[in-house]
Backbone atoms as SQL, in Angstrom:
CREATE TABLE atoms (id INTEGER PRIMARY KEY, chain TEXT, resi INTEGER, resn TEXT, atom TEXT, x REAL, y REAL, z REAL);
INSERT INTO atoms VALUES
  (1, 'A', 1, 'MET', 'N', -16.331, 4.762, 4.630),
  (2, 'A', 1, 'MET', 'CA', -16.317, 3.309, 5.078),
  (3, 'A', 1, 'MET', 'C', -15.325, 3.279, 6.401),
  (4, 'A', 2, 'ALA', 'N', -15.865, 2.663, 7.287),
  (5, 'A', 2, 'ALA', 'CA', -15.156, 2.702, 8.584),
  (6, 'A', 2, 'ALA', 'C', -13.958, 1.854, 8.441),
  (7, 'A', 3, 'ASN', 'N', -13.907, 0.753, 7.557),
  (8, 'A', 3, 'ASN', 'CA', -12.935, -0.124, 7.530),
  (9, 'A', 3, 'ASN', 'C', -11.840, 0.074, 6.336),
  (10, 'A', 4, 'THR', 'N', -11.907, 1.208, 5.767),
  (11, 'A', 4, 'THR', 'CA', -10.941, 1.395, 4.748),
  (12, 'A', 4, 'THR', 'C', -9.513, 1.362, 5.105),
  (13, 'A', 5, 'VAL', 'N', -9.092, 1.894, 6.222),
  (14, 'A', 5, 'VAL', 'CA', -7.619, 1.835, 6.647),
  (15, 'A', 5, 'VAL', 'C', -7.206, 0.239, 6.772),
  (16, 'A', 6, 'SER', 'N', -8.222, -0.491, 7.738),
  (17, 'A', 6, 'SER', 'CA', -7.693, -1.850, 7.771),
  (18, 'A', 6, 'SER', 'C', -7.706, -2.736, 6.704),
  (19, 'A', 7, 'ILE', 'N', -8.832, -2.465, 5.754),
  (20, 'A', 7, 'ILE', 'CA', -8.788, -3.247, 4.492),
  (21, 'A', 7, 'ILE', 'C', -7.464, -2.904, 3.711),
  (22, 'A', 8, 'GLY', 'N', -7.066, -1.651, 3.614),
  (23, 'A', 8, 'GLY', 'CA', -5.802, -1.142, 2.804),
  (24, 'A', 8, 'GLY', 'C', -4.647, -1.943, 3.438),
  (25, 'A', 9, 'THR', 'N', -4.532, -1.969, 4.741),
  (26, 'A', 9, 'THR', 'CA', -3.505, -2.567, 5.490),
  (27, 'A', 9, 'THR', 'C', -3.441, -3.956, 5.143),
  (28, 'A', 10, 'LEU', 'N', -4.547, -4.721, 5.136),
  (29, 'A', 10, 'LEU', 'CA', -4.551, -6.174, 4.853),
  (30, 'A', 10, 'LEU', 'C', -3.978, -6.458, 3.404),
  (31, 'A', 11, 'LEU', 'N', -4.710, -5.603, 2.453),
  (32, 'A', 11, 'LEU', 'CA', -4.350, -5.845, 1.142),
  (33, 'A', 11, 'LEU', 'C', -2.750, -5.653, 0.816),
  (34, 'A', 12, 'SER', 'N', -2.363, -4.582, 1.583),
  (35, 'A', 12, 'SER', 'CA', -0.917, -4.018, 1.105),
  (36, 'A', 12, 'SER', 'C', 0.172, -4.886, 1.884),
  (37, 'A', 13, 'THR', 'N', -0.248, -5.695, 2.909),
  (38, 'A', 13, 'THR', 'CA', 0.825, -6.476, 3.683),
  (39, 'A', 13, 'THR', 'C', 0.666, -8.039, 3.366),
  (40, 'A', 14, 'ASP', 'N', -0.476, -8.363, 2.715),
  (41, 'A', 14, 'ASP', 'CA', -0.777, -9.867, 2.485),
  (42, 'A', 14, 'ASP', 'C', 0.313, -10.391, 1.469),
  (43, 'A', 15, 'ALA', 'N', 1.166, -11.386, 1.884),
  (44, 'A', 15, 'ALA', 'CA', 2.105, -11.923, 0.844),
  (45, 'A', 15, 'ALA', 'C', 1.583, -12.473, -0.312),
  (46, 'A', 16, 'ARG', 'N', 0.360, -12.933, -0.490),
  (47, 'A', 16, 'ARG', 'CA', -0.319, -13.532, -1.603),
  (48, 'A', 16, 'ARG', 'C', -0.617, -12.634, -2.727),
  (49, 'A', 17, 'ILE', 'N', -0.887, -11.301, -2.283),
  (50, 'A', 17, 'ILE', 'CA', -1.108, -10.221, -3.238),
  (51, 'A', 17, 'ILE', 'C', 0.090, -9.642, -3.777),
  (52, 'A', 18, 'LYS', 'N', 0.468, -9.618, -5.119),
  (53, 'A', 18, 'LYS', 'CA', 1.555, -9.402, -5.781),
  (54, 'A', 18, 'LYS', 'C', 1.682, -7.853, -6.205),
  (55, 'A', 19, 'LYS', 'N', 0.474, -7.337, -6.552),
  (56, 'A', 19, 'LYS', 'CA', 0.325, -6.061, -6.996),
  (57, 'A', 19, 'LYS', 'C', -0.947, -5.320, -6.517),
  (58, 'A', 20, 'LEU', 'N', -0.860, -4.067, -6.241),
  (59, 'A', 20, 'LEU', 'CA', -1.892, -3.312, -5.573),
  (60, 'A', 20, 'LEU', 'C', -2.154, -1.978, -6.505),
  (61, 'A', 21, 'SER', 'N', -3.389, -1.840, -6.730),
  (62, 'A', 21, 'SER', 'CA', -3.721, -0.565, -7.589),
  (63, 'A', 21, 'SER', 'C', -4.660, 0.239, -6.840),
  (64, 'A', 22, 'SER', 'N', -4.500, 1.543, -6.618),
  (65, 'A', 22, 'SER', 'CA', -5.451, 2.326, -5.898),
  (66, 'A', 22, 'SER', 'C', -5.710, 3.714, -6.471),
  (67, 'A', 23, 'THR', 'N', -6.806, 4.276, -6.318),
  (68, 'A', 23, 'THR', 'CA', -7.129, 5.651, -6.727),
  (69, 'A', 23, 'THR', 'C', -7.527, 6.258, -5.421),
  (70, 'A', 24, 'GLY', 'N', -7.071, 7.487, -5.032),
  (71, 'A', 24, 'GLY', 'CA', -7.341, 7.910, -3.877),
  (72, 'A', 24, 'GLY', 'C', -6.482, 9.316, -3.619),
  (73, 'A', 25, 'SER', 'N', -6.573, 9.699, -2.377),
  (74, 'A', 25, 'SER', 'CA', -5.931, 11.039, -1.872),
  (75, 'A', 25, 'SER', 'C', -4.329, 10.772, -1.990),
  (76, 'A', 26, 'THR', 'N', -3.738, 11.877, -1.791),
  (77, 'A', 26, 'THR', 'CA', -2.181, 11.836, -1.634),
  (78, 'A', 26, 'THR', 'C', -1.833, 11.189, -0.214),
  (79, 'A', 27, 'ALA', 'N', -2.594, 11.416, 0.681),
  (80, 'A', 27, 'ALA', 'CA', -2.425, 10.717, 2.017),
  (81, 'A', 27, 'ALA', 'C', -2.597, 9.103, 1.842),
  (82, 'A', 28, 'VAL', 'N', -3.607, 8.784, 1.202),
  (83, 'A', 28, 'VAL', 'CA', -3.735, 7.352, 1.173),
  (84, 'A', 28, 'VAL', 'C', -2.515, 6.690, 0.255),
  (85, 'A', 29, 'GLY', 'N', -2.031, 7.507, -0.750),
  (86, 'A', 29, 'GLY', 'CA', -0.968, 6.996, -1.574),
  (87, 'A', 29, 'GLY', 'C', 0.259, 6.822, -0.647),
  (88, 'A', 30, 'ARG', 'N', 0.615, 7.741, 0.215),
  (89, 'A', 30, 'ARG', 'CA', 1.608, 7.706, 1.150),
  (90, 'A', 30, 'ARG', 'C', 1.655, 6.638, 2.003),
  (91, 'A', 31, 'ALA', 'N', 0.362, 6.246, 2.527),
  (92, 'A', 31, 'ALA', 'CA', 0.273, 5.204, 3.463),
  (93, 'A', 31, 'ALA', 'C', 0.483, 3.747, 2.695),
  (94, 'A', 32, 'LEU', 'N', -0.017, 3.755, 1.472),
  (95, 'A', 32, 'LEU', 'CA', 0.194, 2.499, 0.664),
  (96, 'A', 32, 'LEU', 'C', 1.603, 2.307, 0.478),
  (97, 'A', 33, 'VAL', 'N', 2.320, 3.335, 0.073),
  (98, 'A', 33, 'VAL', 'CA', 3.757, 3.094, -0.426),
  (99, 'A', 33, 'VAL', 'C', 4.472, 2.549, 0.892),
  (100, 'A', 34, 'THR', 'N', 4.159, 3.191, 2.169),
  (101, 'A', 34, 'THR', 'CA', 4.840, 2.824, 3.464),
  (102, 'A', 34, 'THR', 'C', 4.605, 1.408, 3.653),
  (103, 'A', 35, 'GLN', 'N', 3.402, 1.195, 3.499),
  (104, 'A', 35, 'GLN', 'CA', 2.904, -0.350, 3.877),
  (105, 'A', 35, 'GLN', 'C', 3.453, -1.409, 2.833),
  (106, 'A', 36, 'THR', 'N', 3.598, -1.040, 1.542),
  (107, 'A', 36, 'THR', 'CA', 4.077, -1.975, 0.462),
  (108, 'A', 36, 'THR', 'C', 5.433, -2.103, 0.413),
  (109, 'A', 37, 'ALA', 'N', 6.131, -1.038, 0.836),
  (110, 'A', 37, 'ALA', 'CA', 7.619, -0.965, 0.599),
  (111, 'A', 37, 'ALA', 'C', 8.468, -2.227, 1.282),
  (112, 'A', 38, 'PRO', 'N', 8.044, -2.739, 2.370),
  (113, 'A', 38, 'PRO', 'CA', 8.893, -3.694, 2.922),
  (114, 'A', 38, 'PRO', 'C', 8.827, -5.028, 2.254),
  (115, 'A', 39, 'SER', 'N', 7.706, -5.218, 1.463),
  (116, 'A', 39, 'SER', 'CA', 7.630, -6.451, 0.585),
  (117, 'A', 39, 'SER', 'C', 8.012, -6.233, -0.850),
  (118, 'A', 40, 'PHE', 'N', 8.154, -5.112, -1.203),
  (119, 'A', 40, 'PHE', 'CA', 8.581, -4.648, -2.654),
  (120, 'A', 40, 'PHE', 'C', 7.448, -4.960, -3.528),
  (121, 'A', 41, 'LYS', 'N', 6.200, -4.994, -2.967),
  (122, 'A', 41, 'LYS', 'CA', 4.972, -5.266, -3.795),
  (123, 'A', 41, 'LYS', 'C', 4.828, -4.101, -4.807),
  (124, 'A', 42, 'GLU', 'N', 4.380, -4.513, -6.024),
  (125, 'A', 42, 'GLU', 'CA', 4.153, -3.649, -7.078),
  (126, 'A', 42, 'GLU', 'C', 3.116, -2.740, -6.719),
  (127, 'A', 43, 'LEU', 'N', 3.117, -1.393, -6.913),
  (128, 'A', 43, 'LEU', 'CA', 1.972, -0.417, -6.547),
  (129, 'A', 43, 'LEU', 'C', 1.812, 0.380, -7.526),
  (130, 'A', 44, 'SER', 'N', 0.434, 0.740, -8.047),
  (131, 'A', 44, 'SER', 'CA', -0.060, 1.646, -9.067),
  (132, 'A', 44, 'SER', 'C', -0.968, 2.555, -8.285),
  (133, 'A', 45, 'VAL', 'N', -0.661, 3.758, -8.390),
  (134, 'A', 45, 'VAL', 'CA', -1.722, 4.764, -7.702),
  (135, 'A', 45, 'VAL', 'C', -1.891, 5.883, -8.663),
  (136, 'A', 46, 'GLN', 'N', -3.068, 6.331, -8.497),
  (137, 'A', 46, 'GLN', 'CA', -3.659, 7.619, -9.243),
  (138, 'A', 46, 'GLN', 'C', -4.178, 8.559, -8.047),
  (139, 'A', 47, 'LEU', 'N', -3.300, 9.487, -7.720),
  (140, 'A', 47, 'LEU', 'CA', -3.691, 10.243, -6.731),
  (141, 'A', 47, 'LEU', 'C', -4.328, 11.421, -7.169),
  (142, 'A', 48, 'GLY', 'N', -5.382, 12.039, -6.302),
  (143, 'A', 48, 'GLY', 'CA', -6.111, 13.188, -6.599),
  (144, 'A', 48, 'GLY', 'C', -5.846, 14.285, -5.753),
  (145, 'A', 49, 'ASP', 'N', -6.162, 15.644, -6.239),
  (146, 'A', 49, 'ASP', 'CA', -6.049, 16.662, -5.425),
  (147, 'A', 49, 'ASP', 'C', -6.730, 17.730, -6.105),
  (148, 'A', 50, 'ASN', 'N', -6.676, 18.924, -5.658),
  (149, 'A', 50, 'ASN', 'CA', -7.631, 20.004, -6.321),
  (150, 'A', 50, 'ASN', 'C', -6.726, 20.812, -7.176),
  (151, 'A', 51, 'SER', 'N', -6.249, 20.246, -8.112),
  (152, 'A', 51, 'SER', 'CA', -5.411, 20.977, -9.216),
  (153, 'A', 51, 'SER', 'C', -6.289, 22.072, -9.752),
  (154, 'A', 52, 'PRO', 'N', -5.668, 23.105, -10.012),
  (155, 'A', 52, 'PRO', 'CA', -6.441, 24.213, -10.671),
  (156, 'A', 52, 'PRO', 'C', -6.736, 24.120, -12.086),
  (157, 'A', 53, 'PHE', 'N', -7.735, 24.456, -12.553),
  (158, 'A', 53, 'PHE', 'CA', -8.148, 24.591, -14.090),
  (159, 'A', 53, 'PHE', 'C', -8.151, 25.982, -14.486),
  (160, 'A', 54, 'ILE', 'N', -7.283, 26.244, -15.321),
  (161, 'A', 54, 'ILE', 'CA', -6.994, 27.803, -15.663),
  (162, 'A', 54, 'ILE', 'C', -7.728, 27.911, -17.081),
  (163, 'A', 55, 'VAL', 'N', -8.533, 28.879, -16.953),
  (164, 'A', 55, 'VAL', 'CA', -9.455, 29.205, -18.118),
  (165, 'A', 55, 'VAL', 'C', -8.890, 30.576, -19.003),
  (166, 'A', 56, 'CYS', 'N', -8.416, 30.500, -19.975),
  (167, 'A', 56, 'CYS', 'CA', -7.963, 31.544, -20.882),
  (168, 'A', 56, 'CYS', 'C', -8.846, 31.866, -22.101),
  (169, 'A', 57, 'ALA', 'N', -8.713, 32.896, -22.615),
  (170, 'A', 57, 'ALA', 'CA', -9.638, 33.295, -23.842),
  (171, 'A', 57, 'ALA', 'C', -9.778, 32.231, -24.702),
  (172, 'A', 58, 'ASP', 'N', -8.950, 31.468, -25.138),
  (173, 'A', 58, 'ASP', 'CA', -9.018, 30.505, -26.139),
  (174, 'A', 58, 'ASP', 'C', -9.471, 29.113, -25.551),
  (175, 'A', 59, 'PHE', 'N', -10.115, 29.153, -24.474),
  (176, 'A', 59, 'PHE', 'CA', -10.578, 27.860, -23.745),
  (177, 'A', 59, 'PHE', 'C', -11.447, 27.031, -24.507),
  (178, 'A', 60, 'ALA', 'N', -11.146, 25.680, -24.501),
  (179, 'A', 60, 'ALA', 'CA', -11.990, 24.673, -25.171),
  (180, 'A', 60, 'ALA', 'C', -11.783, 23.503, -24.153),
  (181, 'A', 61, 'SER', 'N', -13.020, 22.857, -23.897),
  (182, 'A', 61, 'SER', 'CA', -12.878, 21.673, -22.915),
  (183, 'A', 61, 'SER', 'C', -14.010, 20.716, -23.362),
  (184, 'A', 62, 'LYS', 'N', -14.053, 19.664, -22.526),
  (185, 'A', 62, 'LYS', 'CA', -15.074, 18.643, -22.668),
  (186, 'A', 62, 'LYS', 'C', -15.401, 18.099, -21.302),
  (187, 'A', 63, 'PHE', 'N', -16.528, 17.349, -21.197),
  (188, 'A', 63, 'PHE', 'CA', -16.870, 16.715, -19.888),
  (189, 'A', 63, 'PHE', 'C', -16.847, 15.313, -19.832),
  (190, 'A', 64, 'PRO', 'N', -15.626, 14.654, -20.003),
  (191, 'A', 64, 'PRO', 'CA', -15.688, 13.105, -20.122),
  (192, 'A', 64, 'PRO', 'C', -16.271, 12.544, -18.851),
  (193, 'A', 65, 'ARG', 'N', -17.009, 11.529, -19.019),
  (194, 'A', 65, 'ARG', 'CA', -17.578, 10.792, -18.047),
  (195, 'A', 65, 'ARG', 'C', -18.230, 11.668, -16.930),
  (196, 'A', 66, 'SER', 'N', -19.072, 12.521, -17.378),
  (197, 'A', 66, 'SER', 'CA', -19.843, 13.378, -16.653),
  (198, 'A', 66, 'SER', 'C', -19.008, 14.204, -15.663),
  (199, 'A', 67, 'GLY', 'N', -17.709, 14.467, -15.982),
  (200, 'A', 67, 'GLY', 'CA', -16.931, 14.997, -15.002),
  (201, 'A', 67, 'GLY', 'C', -16.366, 14.288, -13.715),
  (202, 'A', 68, 'GLN', 'N', -16.489, 12.926, -13.870),
  (203, 'A', 68, 'GLN', 'CA', -16.055, 12.083, -12.760),
  (204, 'A', 68, 'GLN', 'C', -14.816, 11.503, -13.131),
  (205, 'A', 69, 'THR', 'N', -13.734, 12.275, -13.489),
  (206, 'A', 69, 'THR', 'CA', -12.508, 11.689, -13.933),
  (207, 'A', 69, 'THR', 'C', -11.562, 12.545, -12.926),
  (208, 'A', 70, 'CYS', 'N', -10.341, 11.849, -12.702),
  (209, 'A', 70, 'CYS', 'CA', -9.270, 12.526, -11.902),
  (210, 'A', 70, 'CYS', 'C', -8.755, 13.833, -12.463),
  (211, 'A', 71, 'VAL', 'N', -9.019, 14.163, -13.730),
  (212, 'A', 71, 'VAL', 'CA', -8.625, 15.393, -14.294),
  (213, 'A', 71, 'VAL', 'C', -9.700, 16.369, -14.541),
  (214, 'A', 72, 'ALA', 'N', -10.903, 16.117, -13.850),
  (215, 'A', 72, 'ALA', 'CA', -12.108, 16.997, -13.952),
  (216, 'A', 72, 'ALA', 'C', -11.757, 18.229, -13.178),
  (217, 'A', 73, 'ALA', 'N', -12.259, 19.292, -13.690),
  (218, 'A', 73, 'ALA', 'CA', -11.951, 20.585, -13.061),
  (219, 'A', 73, 'ALA', 'C', -12.638, 20.676, -11.741),
  (220, 'A', 74, 'LYS', 'N', -11.891, 21.006, -10.750),
  (221, 'A', 74, 'LYS', 'CA', -12.322, 21.228, -9.339),
  (222, 'A', 74, 'LYS', 'C', -12.395, 22.623, -8.937),
  (223, 'A', 75, 'ARG', 'N', -11.368, 23.332, -9.291),
  (224, 'A', 75, 'ARG', 'CA', -11.336, 24.899, -9.183),
  (225, 'A', 75, 'ARG', 'C', -10.976, 25.382, -10.350),
  (226, 'A', 76, 'LEU', 'N', -11.661, 26.628, -10.685),
  (227, 'A', 76, 'LEU', 'CA', -11.518, 27.260, -11.857),
  (228, 'A', 76, 'LEU', 'C', -10.942, 28.726, -11.714),
  (229, 'A', 77, 'PHE', 'N', -9.920, 28.994, -12.544),
  (230, 'A', 77, 'PHE', 'CA', -9.334, 30.399, -12.308),
  (231, 'A', 77, 'PHE', 'C', -9.498, 31.046, -13.845),
  (232, 'A', 78, 'VAL', 'N', -10.368, 32.111, -13.874),
  (233, 'A', 78, 'VAL', 'CA', -10.775, 32.635, -15.188),
  (234, 'A', 78, 'VAL', 'C', -9.903, 33.835, -15.493),
  (235, 'A', 79, 'GLN', 'N', -9.380, 33.926, -16.654),
  (236, 'A', 79, 'GLN', 'CA', -8.579, 35.197, -17.070),
  (237, 'A', 79, 'GLN', 'C', -9.389, 36.415, -16.894),
  (238, 'A', 80, 'ASP', 'N', -8.710, 37.474, -16.440),
  (239, 'A', 80, 'ASP', 'CA', -9.380, 38.627, -16.386),
  (240, 'A', 80, 'ASP', 'C', -10.039, 39.190, -17.668),
  (241, 'A', 81, 'GLY', 'N', -11.112, 39.835, -17.581),
  (242, 'A', 81, 'GLY', 'CA', -11.816, 40.328, -18.764),
  (243, 'A', 81, 'GLY', 'C', -12.736, 39.422, -19.425),
  (244, 'A', 82, 'MET', 'N', -12.910, 38.198, -18.968),
  (245, 'A', 82, 'MET', 'CA', -13.775, 37.105, -19.599),
  (246, 'A', 82, 'MET', 'C', -14.648, 36.552, -18.612),
  (247, 'A', 83, 'TYR', 'N', -14.604, 36.966, -17.317),
  (248, 'A', 83, 'TYR', 'CA', -15.351, 36.261, -16.317),
  (249, 'A', 83, 'TYR', 'C', -16.754, 36.198, -16.543),
  (250, 'A', 84, 'GLN', 'N', -17.389, 37.534, -16.834),
  (251, 'A', 84, 'GLN', 'CA', -18.964, 37.522, -17.064),
  (252, 'A', 84, 'GLN', 'C', -19.200, 36.621, -18.193),
  (253, 'A', 85, 'ASP', 'N', -18.536, 36.613, -19.357),
  (254, 'A', 85, 'ASP', 'CA', -18.833, 35.809, -20.549),
  (255, 'A', 85, 'ASP', 'C', -18.622, 34.362, -20.178),
  (256, 'A', 86, 'PHE', 'N', -17.751, 34.015, -19.417),
  (257, 'A', 86, 'PHE', 'CA', -17.639, 32.620, -18.964),
  (258, 'A', 86, 'PHE', 'C', -18.656, 32.139, -18.230),
  (259, 'A', 87, 'VAL', 'N', -19.215, 32.897, -17.131),
  (260, 'A', 87, 'VAL', 'CA', -20.166, 32.614, -16.239),
  (261, 'A', 87, 'VAL', 'C', -21.494, 32.342, -17.058),
  (262, 'A', 88, 'LYS', 'N', -21.738, 33.234, -18.086),
  (263, 'A', 88, 'LYS', 'CA', -22.800, 33.027, -18.832),
  (264, 'A', 88, 'LYS', 'C', -22.804, 31.605, -19.802),
  (265, 'A', 89, 'LYS', 'N', -21.592, 31.600, -20.404),
  (266, 'A', 89, 'LYS', 'CA', -21.592, 30.381, -21.428),
  (267, 'A', 89, 'LYS', 'C', -21.166, 29.002, -20.761),
  (268, 'A', 90, 'LEU', 'N', -20.701, 28.917, -19.611),
  (269, 'A', 90, 'LEU', 'CA', -20.459, 27.620, -18.978),
  (270, 'A', 90, 'LEU', 'C', -21.830, 26.822, -18.719),
  (271, 'A', 91, 'PRO', 'N', -22.910, 27.416, -18.235),
  (272, 'A', 91, 'PRO', 'CA', -23.967, 26.752, -17.991),
  (273, 'A', 91, 'PRO', 'C', -24.695, 26.282, -19.250),
  (274, 'A', 92, 'GLU', 'N', -24.483, 27.102, -20.300),
  (275, 'A', 92, 'GLU', 'CA', -24.988, 26.734, -21.658),
  (276, 'A', 92, 'GLU', 'C', -24.296, 25.456, -22.281),
  (277, 'A', 93, 'ALA', 'N', -23.087, 25.536, -22.085),
  (278, 'A', 93, 'ALA', 'CA', -22.118, 24.197, -22.489),
  (279, 'A', 93, 'ALA', 'C', -22.557, 23.072, -21.728),
  (280, 'A', 94, 'VAL', 'N', -22.723, 23.138, -20.418),
  (281, 'A', 94, 'VAL', 'CA', -23.096, 22.012, -19.538),
  (282, 'A', 94, 'VAL', 'C', -24.562, 21.493, -20.018),
  (283, 'A', 95, 'GLU', 'N', -25.426, 22.369, -20.329),
  (284, 'A', 95, 'GLU', 'CA', -26.847, 21.931, -20.885),
  (285, 'A', 95, 'GLU', 'C', -26.675, 21.187, -22.066),
  (286, 'A', 96, 'LYS', 'N', -25.766, 21.515, -22.876),
  (287, 'A', 96, 'LYS', 'CA', -25.625, 20.867, -24.223),
  (288, 'A', 96, 'LYS', 'C', -25.015, 19.530, -24.173),
  (289, 'A', 97, 'SER', 'N', -24.314, 19.195, -23.065),
  (290, 'A', 97, 'SER', 'CA', -23.674, 17.879, -22.824),
  (291, 'A', 97, 'SER', 'C', -24.760, 16.810, -22.601),
  (292, 'A', 98, 'LYS', 'N', -24.385, 15.592, -23.166),
  (293, 'A', 98, 'LYS', 'CA', -25.388, 14.439, -23.035),
  (294, 'A', 98, 'LYS', 'C', -25.061, 13.700, -21.758),
  (295, 'A', 99, 'VAL', 'N', -26.026, 13.226, -20.919),
  (296, 'A', 99, 'VAL', 'CA', -25.907, 12.459, -19.798),
  (297, 'A', 99, 'VAL', 'C', -26.595, 11.113, -19.998),
  (298, 'A', 100, 'GLY', 'N', -25.924, 10.125, -19.441),
  (299, 'A', 100, 'GLY', 'CA', -26.454, 8.817, -19.669),
  (300, 'A', 100, 'GLY', 'C', -25.708, 7.914, -20.664),
  (301, 'A', 101, 'CYS', 'N', -26.178, 6.941, -21.181),
  (302, 'A', 101, 'CYS', 'CA', -25.679, 5.965, -22.068),
  (303, 'A', 101, 'CYS', 'C', -25.467, 6.360, -23.408),
  (304, 'A', 102, 'LEU', 'N', -24.283, 6.624, -23.882),
  (305, 'A', 102, 'LEU', 'CA', -24.097, 7.129, -25.262),
  (306, 'A', 102, 'LEU', 'C', -24.562, 6.247, -26.299),
  (307, 'A', 103, 'ALA', 'N', -24.684, 4.898, -26.010),
  (308, 'A', 103, 'ALA', 'CA', -24.990, 3.856, -27.054),
  (309, 'A', 103, 'ALA', 'C', -26.362, 3.990, -27.447),
  (310, 'A', 104, 'GLN', 'N', -27.105, 4.711, -26.780),
  (311, 'A', 104, 'GLN', 'CA', -28.714, 4.864, -26.940),
  (312, 'A', 104, 'GLN', 'C', -28.856, 5.806, -28.091);
C-alpha cells in the first residue's frame, strides 16, 4: 500500500485518536512509538520478525489459523539425527490438518 506511511502518521498524530493498535514489523513499531510519544497516545503493538522455531526429538505442535499467526513458524532448526524423519513426517501432519471453517 503506497499510503501506509501517511495513513500511519495521520492516525498516530491526530489528537482525536486516543489509542492506536498495530500489527507489523519492528520498523513500523519504532515509527509508531516515535510518532505517538509527543502526545502520550496509548499504543499497543504486536511486532513480528523471523523468530526461529527449534524442533527437538519431543516436538509437538499445531497449526492455529492455518499458520497465519504471529507465532507461526517461519524458520525451522531441526535437531541433529532427526532431520530425515522430520522431513517425512511434516507433510503428513500438514495434510491431516483441516482447512476452512471448523463449524462445518
